[in-house]
LOFI-625079 format. One line per 8 residues: number of its first residue (from 1); their letters; for each residue x, y, z of C-alpha. Coordinates in steps of 0.5 Angstrom, whole numbers. Example, Ala and Ser with C-alpha at 12.3 -4.5 7.8 and 13.67 -1.06 7.14 Angstrom:
! LOFI-625079
1 = as = 25/-9/16 ~ 27/-2/14
END
This chain:
! LOFI-625079
1 = mrhprgaa = -8/-13/-35 ~ -5/-19/-35 ~ -9/-26/-34 ~ -6/-32/-31 ~ -8/-39/-34 ~ -14/-39/-30 ~ -17/-33/-33 ~ -19/-36/-39
9 = lvlalaav = -23/-41/-35 ~ -27/-35/-33 ~ -29/-34/-40 ~ -30/-41/-41 ~ -35/-41/-35 ~ -38/-35/-37 ~ -40/-39/-44 ~ -43/-44/-39
17 = atgdarar = -48/-39/-36 ~ -51/-38/-43 ~ -50/-42/-49 ~ -47/-49/-46 ~ -53/-49/-41 ~ -58/-49/-47 ~ -55/-56/-50 ~ -56/-59/-44
25 = apappapg = -62/-64/-43 ~ -68/-62/-39 ~ -68/-64/-32 ~ -72/-71/-31 ~ -79/-70/-29 ~ -80/-67/-22 ~ -83/-72/-17 ~ -90/-70/-14
33 = pvrvpgla = -90/-65/-9 ~ -88/-65/-2 ~ -93/-63/2 ~ -91/-60/9 ~ -95/-56/14 ~ -94/-49/14 ~ -93/-46/7 ~ -99/-42/5
41 = aparvvtd = -98/-43/-3 ~ -93/-48/-7 ~ -86/-46/-8 ~ -81/-49/-12 ~ -73/-51/-11 ~ -69/-52/-18 ~ -62/-55/-16 ~ -58/-54/-22
49 = rfgiphla = -52/-58/-24 ~ -47/-54/-20 ~ -51/-56/-13 ~ -54/-49/-13 ~ -61/-49/-10 ~ -66/-43/-14 ~ -72/-42/-9 ~ -78/-39/-12
57 = aatrsdly = -84/-37/-7 ~ -90/-33/-7 ~ -89/-29/-1 ~ -83/-27/3 ~ -86/-31/9 ~ -86/-37/5 ~ -79/-35/2 ~ -76/-36/9
65 = fvwgyvda = -80/-42/10 ~ -77/-45/4 ~ -70/-42/6 ~ -70/-46/12 ~ -72/-52/9 ~ -67/-52/4 ~ -61/-50/9 ~ -63/-56/13
73 = rdrlwqlv = -63/-61/6 ~ -56/-59/4 ~ -53/-57/11 ~ -57/-60/17 ~ -51/-63/20 ~ -47/-56/20 ~ -54/-53/23 ~ -54/-57/29
81 = lgrqaarg = -46/-57/30 ~ -46/-50/30 ~ -52/-49/35 ~ -48/-54/39 ~ -42/-51/39 ~ -45/-44/40 ~ -48/-46/46 ~ -43/-50/49
89 = elwrwlgn = -46/-57/48 ~ -42/-61/44 ~ -39/-65/49 ~ -46/-69/49 ~ -44/-71/42 ~ -36/-71/42 ~ -34/-72/49 ~ -28/-70/52
97 = qalrgdgg = -25/-67/46 ~ -30/-62/46 ~ -29/-59/53 ~ -25/-53/51 ~ -29/-51/46 ~ -35/-51/50 ~ -32/-48/56 ~ -30/-42/51
105 = aqlfelgt = -37/-42/49 ~ -40/-42/56 ~ -35/-37/59 ~ -38/-32/54 ~ -45/-34/55 ~ -47/-34/48 ~ -53/-39/49 ~ -56/-35/54
113 = radriwar = -54/-28/51 ~ -58/-31/45 ~ -64/-33/48 ~ -64/-26/52 ~ -63/-22/45 ~ -69/-26/42 ~ -73/-25/48 ~ -73/-17/46
121 = erargeir = -73/-18/38 ~ -79/-23/38 ~ -83/-16/40 ~ -81/-13/33 ~ -86/-16/28 ~ -82/-17/22 ~ -75/-20/24 ~ -80/-25/29
129 = edleryaa = -84/-27/23 ~ -77/-28/19 ~ -73/-32/24 ~ -80/-36/26 ~ -81/-38/19 ~ -74/-40/17 ~ -74/-44/24 ~ -81/-47/21
137 = gvnayier = -78/-49/15 ~ -72/-53/18 ~ -76/-56/23 ~ -81/-59/17 ~ -75/-62/14 ~ -72/-65/21 ~ -79/-68/21 ~ -79/-71/15
145 = crgrlepw = -72/-74/17 ~ -76/-77/23 ~ -81/-80/19 ~ -76/-83/15 ~ -78/-80/9 ~ -71/-77/8 ~ -65/-79/11 ~ -61/-77/17
153 = paelqqlr = -54/-74/15 ~ -48/-79/15 ~ -45/-75/21 ~ -52/-76/25 ~ -52/-83/24 ~ -45/-84/26 ~ -46/-81/32 ~ -53/-84/33
161 = irprdwrp = -56/-77/35 ~ -63/-74/33 ~ -63/-67/34 ~ -68/-63/37 ~ -72/-57/33 ~ -69/-51/31 ~ -71/-45/35 ~ -71/-37/32
169 = edsiaill = -66/-36/38 ~ -61/-41/35 ~ -60/-36/29 ~ -58/-31/34 ~ -53/-36/37 ~ -50/-37/30 ~ -49/-30/29 ~ -45/-29/36
177 = gfgitldl = -41/-35/35 ~ -39/-32/28 ~ -38/-26/32 ~ -33/-30/37 ~ -30/-33/31 ~ -28/-26/27 ~ -27/-22/33 ~ -24/-26/39
185 = slpelaeg = -16/-24/39 ~ -12/-23/45 ~ -5/-21/43 ~ -5/-18/50 ~ -4/-25/53 ~ 3/-27/50 ~ 5/-19/50 ~ 4/-20/58
193 = dsirlhga = 8/-26/58 ~ 14/-22/54 ~ 13/-16/59 ~ 14/-20/65 ~ 20/-24/62 ~ 23/-18/59 ~ 20/-12/60 ~ 16/-7/57
201 = rwlehrrr = 21/-3/53 ~ 24/-9/50 ~ 18/-11/47 ~ 16/-5/44 ~ 23/-5/41 ~ 22/-11/38 ~ 16/-9/35 ~ 19/-2/32
209 = fendwiyr = 18/-5/25 ~ 12/-8/25 ~ 8/-2/21 ~ 13/-1/15 ~ 8/-4/10 ~ 1/-1/12 ~ -4/0/6 ~ -11/4/8
217 = tipdsaar = -17/3/4 ~ -19/10/5 ~ -14/14/1 ~ -10/19/5 ~ -13/25/1 ~ -20/22/1 ~ -19/22/9 ~ -17/29/9
225 = rlyggavp = -23/31/6 ~ -27/27/10 ~ -24/28/17 ~ -20/34/16 ~ -12/34/15 ~ -10/35/23 ~ -7/29/26 ~ -10/29/33
233 = pgrprggs = -5/30/39 ~ -1/24/41 ~ -3/20/35 ~ 3/18/31 ~ 2/19/23 ~ 3/11/22 ~ -2/6/21 ~ -2/4/29
241 = argaraav = 0/7/36 ~ 7/4/35 ~ 10/11/36 ~ 6/13/42 ~ 6/6/46 ~ 12/6/50 ~ 9/12/55 ~ 4/7/57
249 = vgsrpavr = 6/0/57 ~ 12/2/62 ~ 7/4/67 ~ 3/-2/68 ~ 5/-6/74 ~ -1/-10/74 ~ 3/-14/68 ~ 10/-15/72
257 = dshgspsa = 12/-19/77 ~ 14/-15/83 ~ 19/-21/85 ~ 22/-21/78 ~ 20/-29/77 ~ 15/-31/72 ~ 8/-33/74 ~ 4/-38/70
265 = slaalgsa = 4/-36/63 ~ -2/-32/61 ~ -2/-35/54 ~ -3/-42/56 ~ -8/-40/61 ~ -12/-36/56 ~ -12/-42/51 ~ -14/-47/56
273 = algpwlrs = -20/-42/58 ~ -22/-41/51 ~ -20/-47/47 ~ -21/-47/39 ~ -24/-40/39 ~ -18/-36/41 ~ -13/-35/35 ~ -6/-37/37
281 = tpiepvgr = -1/-32/36 ~ 1/-33/29 ~ 8/-34/25 ~ 5/-29/20 ~ -3/-27/20 ~ -6/-32/16 ~ -13/-31/19 ~ -12/-24/15
289 = asnvfavg = -13/-26/8 ~ -20/-24/6 ~ -21/-19/1 ~ -26/-15/-3 ~ -25/-10/-8 ~ -29/-6/-13 ~ -28/-2/-19 ~ -32/4/-21
297 = grrsasgf = -36/4/-28 ~ -31/9/-31 ~ -25/4/-30 ~ -29/-2/-32 ~ -29/-4/-39 ~ -37/-6/-39 ~ -38/1/-36 ~ -41/-1/-30
305 = pllandvh = -38/-3/-23 ~ -35/-9/-22 ~ -34/-13/-15 ~ -30/-19/-13 ~ -30/-22/-6 ~ -26/-27/-3 ~ -27/-29/4 ~ -22/-33/8
313 = lalatpgp = -23/-38/14 ~ -21/-44/17 ~ -22/-50/11 ~ -27/-55/13 ~ -32/-60/11 ~ -37/-57/10 ~ -35/-50/8 ~ -38/-44/12
321 = fhivhltv = -42/-41/7 ~ -48/-44/3 ~ -50/-41/-4 ~ -57/-40/-5 ~ -62/-36/-10 ~ -68/-33/-7 ~ -74/-30/-11 ~ -81/-27/-9
329 = pgvvdaag = -84/-23/-15 ~ -84/-16/-13 ~ -80/-17/-7 ~ -73/-20/-8 ~ -69/-24/-13 ~ -62/-25/-11 ~ -56/-30/-11 ~ -50/-31/-6
337 = asvpglpa = -47/-34/0 ~ -50/-34/7 ~ -48/-38/14 ~ -53/-44/15 ~ -57/-42/21 ~ -57/-35/19 ~ -62/-33/14 ~ -58/-27/11
345 = mvsgrnar = -54/-26/5 ~ -48/-23/7 ~ -44/-23/1 ~ -48/-23/-6 ~ -52/-19/-11 ~ -59/-18/-14 ~ -60/-14/-21 ~ -58/-7/-18
353 = vawgvtal = -53/-8/-13 ~ -47/-13/-11 ~ -44/-13/-4 ~ -38/-17/-1 ~ -35/-17/6 ~ -28/-18/10 ~ -27/-19/17 ~ -25/-12/20
361 = sadvmdly = -19/-14/24 ~ -20/-8/29 ~ -18/-9/36 ~ -25/-9/39 ~ -23/-13/45 ~ -19/-11/51 ~ -16/-15/57 ~ -16/-12/63
369 = adtlsrdg = -12/-14/69 ~ -17/-13/75 ~ -15/-13/82 ~ -18/-18/87 ~ -20/-18/94 ~ -16/-22/99 ~ -21/-27/99 ~ -22/-27/91
377 = rrvlferr = -30/-25/92 ~ -30/-18/90 ~ -26/-14/84 ~ -24/-7/84 ~ -28/-3/79 ~ -28/5/79 ~ -25/5/86 ~ -30/1/89
385 = wvplreag = -31/-6/91 ~ -36/-10/87 ~ -38/-17/87 ~ -34/-22/83 ~ -40/-26/79 ~ -39/-34/79 ~ -43/-39/75 ~ -41/-46/74
393 = ftmryrvl = -40/-50/67 ~ -45/-55/65 ~ -40/-60/61 ~ -38/-66/64 ~ -32/-70/63 ~ -33/-77/61 ~ -29/-83/65 ~ -31/-90/62
401 = gvplpllg = -37/-87/59 ~ -39/-84/66 ~ -40/-76/65 ~ -37/-73/72 ~ -38/-66/74 ~ -32/-61/73 ~ -30/-61/80 ~ -27/-54/82
409 = qkrrytph = -28/-51/75 ~ -32/-44/75 ~ -34/-38/70 ~ -32/-32/73 ~ -34/-25/71 ~ -31/-18/73 ~ -35/-11/71 ~ -30/-12/64
417 = gpvvaldh = -33/-18/62 ~ -31/-26/63 ~ -24/-28/66 ~ -20/-32/62 ~ -14/-32/67 ~ -13/-32/75 ~ -7/-30/78 ~ -8/-32/85
425 = grhiayav = -1/-30/88 ~ -2/-23/86 ~ -10/-22/86 ~ -11/-21/79 ~ -17/-23/75 ~ -15/-22/67 ~ -22/-20/64 ~ -24/-19/57
433 = rwagsdde = -28/-13/55 ~ -32/-14/48 ~ -34/-8/45 ~ -42/-7/44 ~ -48/-9/48 ~ -53/-15/48 ~ -58/-9/48 ~ -56/-6/41
441 = itlrrlvg = -55/-13/38 ~ -61/-14/32 ~ -62/-18/26 ~ -67/-13/24 ~ -64/-9/18 ~ -58/-15/16 ~ -64/-20/15 ~ -66/-18/8
449 = versasas = -60/-14/6 ~ -61/-18/-1 ~ -67/-14/-2 ~ -63/-7/-2 ~ -64/-3/-8 ~ -57/1/-8 ~ -50/1/-5 ~ -52/6/0
457 = evaerfrs = -58/2/3 ~ -53/-4/3 ~ -48/0/7 ~ -54/3/12 ~ -56/-4/13 ~ -49/-7/15 ~ -49/-1/20 ~ -54/-4/24
465 = lvrptlnv = -49/-10/26 ~ -46/-10/32 ~ -42/-17/32 ~ -38/-19/28 ~ -34/-13/26 ~ -34/-13/18 ~ -31/-9/12 ~ -37/-8/7
473 = vaadregh = -36/-6/0 ~ -42/-5/-5 ~ -43/-3/-12 ~ -49/-1/-16 ~ -51/0/-23 ~ -52/7/-22 ~ -45/7/-21 ~ -44/8/-14
481 = vvyqaaga = -38/4/-10 ~ -38/5/-3 ~ -34/2/3 ~ -37/2/10 ~ -34/-1/16 ~ -39/-4/21 ~ -40/-7/28 ~ -38/-4/35
489 = lprrgfvp = -31/-1/36 ~ -29/2/42 ~ -28/10/43 ~ -22/9/48 ~ -20/16/49 ~ -13/13/51 ~ -7/10/46 ~ -7/3/48
497 = glgplpdd = -1/0/49 ~ 2/-7/49 ~ 0/-12/54 ~ -6/-12/59 ~ -9/-6/61 ~ -9/-4/69 ~ -15/-2/73 ~ -13/5/75
505 = grhewrgl = -19/8/72 ~ -15/12/67 ~ -16/6/61 ~ -24/6/61 ~ -27/6/55 ~ -31/13/53 ~ -37/9/49 ~ -37/7/42
513 = irpqdmpa = -36/10/35 ~ -43/11/33 ~ -45/7/27 ~ -46/13/23 ~ -39/16/24 ~ -35/9/23 ~ -30/10/17 ~ -34/10/10
521 = wnappagf = -32/13/3 ~ -35/13/-4 ~ -30/11/-9 ~ -30/16/-15 ~ -33/13/-22 ~ -26/12/-25 ~ -23/9/-18 ~ -23/3/-14
529 = vvnannlp = -23/1/-7 ~ -19/-5/-4 ~ -20/-8/3 ~ -16/-15/5 ~ -17/-14/13 ~ -12/-8/13 ~ -13/-1/16 ~ -19/2/14
537 = vgppypve = -17/9/15 ~ -11/13/17 ~ -9/19/22 ~ -14/24/19 ~ -20/19/22 ~ -21/22/29 ~ -21/16/33 ~ -15/11/34
545 = lprfdwvh = -15/4/30 ~ -10/0/34 ~ -6/-6/32 ~ -6/-6/25 ~ 1/-7/25 ~ 2/-13/20 ~ 4/-13/13 ~ -1/-11/8
553 = draariaq = 2/-15/2 ~ -5/-17/-1 ~ -8/-11/-1 ~ -2/-7/-4 ~ -2/-12/-9 ~ -9/-12/-11 ~ -9/-4/-11 ~ -2/-5/-15
561 = rlqasprv = -6/-9/-20 ~ -12/-5/-21 ~ -8/2/-21 ~ -4/-1/-27 ~ -11/-3/-31 ~ -15/3/-34 ~ -20/-2/-36 ~ -22/-8/-32
569 = tiaglasv = -26/-14/-35 ~ -29/-20/-31 ~ -23/-24/-33 ~ -18/-18/-30 ~ -22/-19/-24 ~ -21/-26/-24 ~ -14/-25/-25 ~ -13/-21/-19
577 = qndvfsrg = -17/-25/-15 ~ -12/-31/-17 ~ -6/-27/-17 ~ 0/-32/-14 ~ 5/-27/-14 ~ 9/-26/-7 ~ 11/-19/-5 ~ 14/-23/1
585 = aerlvprl = 18/-27/-3 ~ 20/-21/-8 ~ 22/-17/-1 ~ 26/-22/2 ~ 29/-27/-3 ~ 34/-22/-5 ~ 36/-20/2 ~ 37/-28/4
593 = lrladaag = 41/-29/-3 ~ 46/-23/-1 ~ 47/-25/6 ~ 48/-32/3 ~ 53/-30/-2 ~ 57/-25/3 ~ 57/-30/8 ~ 64/-34/6
601 = mplspgar = 61/-40/9 ~ 62/-47/6 ~ 55/-49/3 ~ 53/-56/1 ~ 52/-58/-7 ~ 44/-58/-5 ~ 45/-51/-2 ~ 48/-48/-8
609 = aaldtlra = 43/-51/-12 ~ 37/-48/-8 ~ 41/-41/-9 ~ 41/-42/-16 ~ 34/-44/-16 ~ 32/-38/-12 ~ 36/-33/-17 ~ 32/-35/-23
617 = wdfrarls = 25/-35/-19 ~ 20/-30/-22 ~ 16/-30/-15 ~ 10/-33/-17 ~ 8/-39/-12 ~ 6/-44/-18 ~ 5/-52/-17 ~ 10/-54/-21
625 = rtaptlyr = 15/-50/-18 ~ 20/-52/-13 ~ 23/-45/-11 ~ 16/-43/-7 ~ 18/-49/-3 ~ 25/-47/-2 ~ 24/-40/0 ~ 18/-42/5
633 = gwygaflr = 23/-47/8 ~ 29/-42/8 ~ 25/-36/11 ~ 21/-41/16 ~ 27/-44/19 ~ 30/-37/19 ~ 24/-34/23 ~ 24/-40/28
641 = rsrleglp = 32/-41/29 ~ 32/-33/30 ~ 26/-33/35 ~ 23/-28/30 ~ 16/-31/29 ~ 10/-26/29 ~ 15/-21/27 ~ 16/-20/20
649 = glaaaald = 18/-13/20 ~ 24/-14/25 ~ 26/-20/21 ~ 26/-16/15 ~ 30/-11/18 ~ 35/-16/21 ~ 36/-19/14 ~ 38/-12/11
657 = grapdalr = 42/-9/17 ~ 37/-4/20 ~ 36/-9/27 ~ 43/-13/28 ~ 41/-13/35 ~ 35/-18/33 ~ 39/-24/31 ~ 42/-28/37
665 = spgteale = 45/-35/37 ~ 40/-41/39 ~ 41/-42/46 ~ 45/-36/48 ~ 44/-29/48 ~ 50/-28/44 ~ 49/-23/37 ~ 50/-27/31
673 = pasraave = 52/-24/24 ~ 46/-24/19 ~ 50/-28/14 ~ 51/-33/19 ~ 44/-33/21 ~ 42/-34/14 ~ 46/-39/12 ~ 45/-43/18
681 = altlgldv = 37/-42/17 ~ 38/-45/10 ~ 42/-51/12 ~ 36/-52/17 ~ 31/-51/12 ~ 33/-56/7 ~ 34/-61/13 ~ 27/-61/15
689 = lahrlgpe = 25/-61/8 ~ 29/-67/6 ~ 26/-70/12 ~ 19/-68/10 ~ 19/-69/2 ~ 25/-74/1 ~ 32/-73/-1 ~ 31/-70/-8
697 = pgtwtwar = 30/-63/-8 ~ 28/-63/-15 ~ 22/-66/-13 ~ 20/-61/-8 ~ 15/-58/-12 ~ 10/-53/-9 ~ 4/-58/-11 ~ 7/-63/-6
705 = ahrarfeh = 9/-58/0 ~ 3/-54/0 ~ -4/-58/1 ~ -10/-55/3 ~ -14/-60/8 ~ -21/-59/9 ~ -22/-62/16 ~ -28/-65/18
713 = rlvsiapg = -30/-65/25 ~ -31/-73/26 ~ -25/-75/22 ~ -22/-78/28 ~ -28/-83/28 ~ -30/-83/20 ~ -24/-81/16 ~ -28/-82/10
721 = lepapisv = -32/-76/11 ~ -26/-71/10 ~ -23/-70/3 ~ -16/-72/1 ~ -11/-66/2 ~ -11/-62/-5 ~ -5/-58/-8 ~ -6/-50/-8
729 = egdnstpc = -2/-44/-11 ~ -1/-38/-7 ~ 3/-37/-1 ~ 2/-32/5 ~ 3/-26/2 ~ -1/-27/-5 ~ -8/-25/-6 ~ -9/-32/-8
737 = agpsllpw = -7/-34/-1 ~ -6/-41/2 ~ -1/-39/8 ~ 5/-44/9 ~ 8/-46/15 ~ 14/-49/12 ~ 19/-52/13 ~ 15/-55/19
745 = sttvdhgp = 8/-57/16 ~ 6/-58/9 ~ -2/-57/11 ~ -6/-51/9 ~ -12/-50/14 ~ -14/-43/12 ~ -16/-40/6 ~ -22/-38/1
753 = vwrhlvdl = -28/-41/3 ~ -33/-37/-2 ~ -31/-33/-8 ~ -35/-29/-12 ~ -34/-24/-19 ~ -40/-19/-21 ~ -40/-15/-27 ~ -46/-11/-26
761 = avtdssla = -47/-10/-33 ~ -49/-17/-33 ~ -56/-17/-29 ~ -57/-25/-30 ~ -51/-28/-27 ~ -44/-28/-24 ~ -39/-33/-22 ~ -37/-36/-16
769 = vvppgnaa = -34/-42/-12 ~ -35/-45/-5 ~ -31/-51/-3 ~ -31/-56/-2 ~ -38/-56/-5 ~ -45/-53/-4 ~ -48/-59/-1 ~ -46/-63/5
777 = sgrhrldq = -48/-70/2 ~ -49/-73/-5 ~ -45/-71/-11 ~ -45/-64/-9 ~ -41/-65/-3 ~ -34/-64/-6 ~ -35/-62/-13 ~ -33/-55/-13
785 = lmlwarhr = -26/-57/-9 ~ -22/-58/-16 ~ -25/-52/-19 ~ -23/-48/-13 ~ -16/-51/-13 ~ -15/-49/-20 ~ -18/-42/-20 ~ -24/-44/-23
793 = yvplflsw = -32/-42/-22 ~ -39/-44/-23 ~ -44/-39/-26 ~ -49/-36/-21 ~ -55/-35/-24 ~ -60/-30/-23 ~ -64/-32/-29 ~ -69/-37/-28
801 = ekaeraae = -69/-39/-36 ~ -62/-41/-35 ~ -63/-44/-28 ~ -68/-48/-31 ~ -64/-50/-37 ~ -58/-52/-32 ~ -63/-56/-28 ~ -61/-62/-24
809 = svltlapg = -67/-63/-20 ~ -74/-60/-19 ~ -77/-60/-12 ~ -84/-57/-11 ~ -86/-56/-4 ~ -94/-55/-3 ~ -98/-54/3 ~ -101/-60/7
817 = grr = -98/-66/11 ~ -98/-67/18 ~ -96/-62/23
END
């Protein structure tokens, strides 16, 4: 297996984990113990030179206390920011700019539901104690800030805010907020607009090529053994319901205007209702770039399974994950990443097992077009009229600093769920149904996942999850490699089409897939398992898994690399995780070049030079190259000019002649030859790039055109809190993904937020990186940013001997102090 430049650095960092650490001077003498009320026995926190805290406590109860204390020490701003966002209360701190996001959180009632779930959960002894002890630890640190023994985070000082105490139910609110972040996707909104304007069959025809590049995590051969070989009646043999949709979407009068004239845009109304929680329809699926993969022991050079995890989310300062090492003798010794506020190691390892996650990306929400009564107070459900529930918003709009109520603004709910759009003229309420019930949501098994003794136990613990929905891959030293889909998935009993569902009684769910029936697979010892948010399993699975019809390039590339290597090493694992080969460019650049050569149209010297540069390109998106910039600029201009954004399958078919009807001259409906469309897009792309990057194409390197921004929520009032943009490799279809919006923007705002590499033969350390740094302040606020951008890692120690040698500071927490 070939390794890129960064792979050598993996080996160097592995050396840091051993020999280099011995040469470091010991940590300065620890100050006297910090006395905090609530501890039963002294505990230690050793923070190594990479900013990773190593926690040692005498009991499990004390461990959760110390975990809360350290999360608050390193990420207090993030803790309280996440709580405010989930409860829809950011307007109190950030004013009018936060109203849309708060409206979405209140519409989904995340705070109220968290309180209700906790009222049930607190009756269960173990989870009650774990969350209460974690909250007590957070509050112990907050109390030290109140007493001026520790500084408040810079953000809270900037806002002049002093947060209230943390409560156990706040951890559940964080879980629900994460669920919305990963699960909320409503393409039906834009589809409803398209159906209204053009008709259902037009939309179906436009999407006919969108499942051409499907990768299945569970191979078809294994799926046939697990689920049988017959495809259920009405099921297509592809990766989605594309072939069966037309019969459904054509029978939806609810999404078509009876007078043929457009009403208000559903997409605009949904965006207004849900704000930043709702992912907009992308040019390409940039939110589907996470990956997790593992190889069995017989495919590993060490003889033990290897695992890699690379979670992609919105890039932010601080990042969404916090690395921590937890130890209680005889109970737990594990290291990995958790979400601040949620004391569960969602991706990590202990001496016996390693695990990683990606978002399932399944269709777990449906948009229903529910019929309203004439007076708008009732809704038709199961052939009877039921009351439309209404409630107010608690946000206030500020005018000259004076908070005013949102007059006339109400939250509305049908039996299907929250209403995101109203069509008063046609008496329709568009409501969202989200799979899973609050009665089923529990943290009882997920909290403690780091104590798992086997891959099967990890899978079993994650099966208790309702929201968010996840892919989980786990591997253990006994050689088991397990894939498990987790979370609540609807069992529809009908093939879901495009656009909102009608309230005709024939499109109601038949319940949920039972946790034990979710897609799962044990990979063979000489095999591997890959997931990059792609389709878990194909048609042998008895339940339709719709809306996976997008390009699965990352999963396919990872599988291609692993298949070619009979003996994978940890450096090889890093090479795959940081692969910058663009399958999209490999597929599209030759088509674009052929069309430009065949067009017979005059080309500028700059355009001819661009074509020559692309002819010599090896399709690797590296910082020093100009070809990635030219490719993404050309292709991005082609998509927008030809109105093909969000339709990469149709775009490819249009370029190779399979869909000549897809190309229309801008501003008209006149057909345009593919060669002309390609040349005109090249001219447009070069013009826009010149405007953004200057007149000399030789300077348009990927380093200038592809820059990651780690946004800070307070950047508008405190610019110094956000790091400068940093150049990154990869593109929209590489495993090392950094989605490009060229030629329209050079900013990358979504990407890897946690990378982890594990060889289970090595029981005392692994390799990880969490950008921009593991702490929200101090020297570890940004110290992993350059490492991340250059494909490097830091050691993640399980060995206390190595952690002590690499110690930067030592904190002893002792019982005592005032409550």
